Structure formats: C-alpha cells, structure tokens
C-alpha positions, 0 to 999 in steps of 0.5 A: 132408507134401508129398502133403497140400500138393499136395492142398490146392493141387489139384496132381497129385502127382509120379509119382516116376519116380526111385523107380518106375523108377530106385531101385525097379529097382535095389533089386529087382535088387541090394538086400538082403532088408531093403532090399526089405522097407523100400523097395519097397512104400512107393516103389510107393505114393509114401509115399517119393519119390526123387531121383537123385544121380549128376551132378556139376559136373565129372562129368556125362556122364562119371559115372566121373569123379565126386569125391564121396567116401564114406570108410568109418569103422567101421559108417558112411561119411562122405560129402562132395561135391556133386551137380547136376541132381537132379530134385525133390531138394527133395521127396525123402525118399531119393536113389540116390547114387553116391560114390567109396569107393576113390580108389586103384582105376581110376575105374570100380571104386572107386565104390559106390551108396547109398540115402541118407536125405535127412534126414541132417544135413549135406545141403543142397538148393538148387533151381535156377530154370529159364527156364520159372520152374520149380525141377525141378532142384537142387544138393545139397551133402554135408558130413561126412554120416554114412551107415550101412553098411546104406545100401550097395547092390550091395556095396562098390566095386560101384556102377558095375554097379548104376548102369549098369543104372539108366541103361539103365532111364532112357535106354531110356524107362522101359519101358512108361510111356515107350511109353504117354507117347510114344503119347499125345504122338503122338496129341495132336499128330496130333489137334490139327494142324488144316489143314496146308499141304504143308510143314507136313504133311511136317514132321508126317509126319516127326515122327510116323514117327520117333515110331512107329519110336521106339515100336517100338524102346522096345517091343523093346529088353529089357535091351539097353544099346546100343538104350537109348542109341539110344532116348535119343538119338532121344527127346531129338531127337524131343521137341525137334522136336515142341515146335518144330513145335508152336510153328510150327503155333501161330504167334504164339500160341506166344509166349503163356504156357502148357503148350505154351510151357513145353514149347518152353522145356524141350525143349532141356534134354532133349538134356542130361538123362540123358546129352547127345546128343553123348555118346550119339552117341559111345557109339553110334558106338564101342560099337555101330558099332565106329567109332574112339574119339573122341580126348580 
C-alpha cells in the first residue's frame, strides 16, 4: 500500500485534507447511514485517501458549467468526462465527484455528487508536473465508467447544494486545522526574521497584522459562505506575500533549492486553487457588498 511505501522512503504520510475536511464533512452532512458507516472511520484513520473531482478544463471557477456526465442506466450511472487540478488523485482510493445528471435542467440544478471508487475500470489518472518539480495535481479521465447508484450522495440532481457546502469548508481555511497552520506560519516568520531595516520591518508588520486579522476571521466565520470567500481571498494573497517577503529577506539564498524556494514557486498557484482571486473578488462584490454584477 502507499502508506507502506511512504514509511519505507521515510516520507511523512499525506494528511488527506480532501478526505478529512471535504469528503468527510459532506458525508457527515448529506450521506446515508450506510455511507457514514462505510467511509467516516476509515477516512479519519487515513485508511482511505480522497481526491476532489470538481474542476474541469472548461469549468474551473464556474463549476456550474461542468460537462462531465453521469447518465442513469438501471441501478448504475455511466460516467464520461474529464477533471483537472485534482490534488493527489494518483494516490486516492476514492474521489468526491460532481457530474451532470440532467442536461435539461438549468445548469445549477442538473448536477449530482458521487463518492467515486477510483479503482473502477475506465478511470485514467495523469499527474501534472509543476514548476517545483512536484506532481501534486492530476488530470483524470472517465470513459464509460459504471458507477453504482449507492455512490450517489445528497440525492439525484441535488449535488450543487452539497458541493457548495464543501467549497465553504475549503475556502474557509479548513476550520481549526487552517487556524493552527496559519498561527505556525506567522510565528515561524516572526521568529526567523533576524535584524530588519525600516522597510523590512514595515513589510513584516503588514504581513503579520493581516495574518492576525485573517486568523480572527477564520475563528469566527462559522458556516457563513460570505466570510469563507473573504477568508479564501485573504489567505491566498497573504500566502503569496509571505513567500515574497521571505525571499526578499533571504536575499541571494532565496535562489537556492529548498523548501522556502518551493513555497515561493508554489504560492502564485494558491491564487487560482479553490476559486481564483479574481472570481472571489467578484463574488464578494456582488453577493456581500451588493455591487452590480460583472458583465459576462
């Protein structure tokens, strides 16, 4: 198993955010008793690893425009389509999948959610090599995959509401784990700063103050979708500015290979993952501030 290979290579096992926060929360909220019995305990113990199968080449931030289809056929669905930017799909045993089950309905209403067994025939996973050299993300292709009806979660054509609750969990910083991670990042930055000149102190103060404000927002957000979108935007921009400031403070050493350099190369992608910063600003402007809708 993959866990055993990690142990042999002395690599820390993957925490499985997609399972503990995204799939796990969805199952607790919307899953059947059988699904809860089948998945919750093995997910918590990391016996089952998950991936998220939402984004598509033509439907990233506009998930309602997805085209992957799951056509009912007796006691099963026939799945066809493609997903992209699926984190660690090459290791996952299951995926939480959005697919269109009724093309005649308005795009938000014809979508269902599935707990997909990644070992089913017809599923192909292709890792994507990033500029860091890692292969965290994958393309996933589905060709006439036979998905049993018991994999459906949240009811037929009821996937949009379940998926939006999942995105609130993701964009809100993954609850307490996100707050702890942020605290550690800020503490490490402050402790490792060393001697700073006036401009460097000003930049450090700005990052730390924004981080404390984000921490307070994440602790108070509850189940509020609007504040989750704000937290996602703040966190993405803060992570980018953290990495840039750290590189500035390291000077020429920032060009050397290492974890800090990897963070710098990785940080721009966080402005896209989970909903791009541009889309988050549109959502906040329209739904929270009541500004006119962005013309399409």
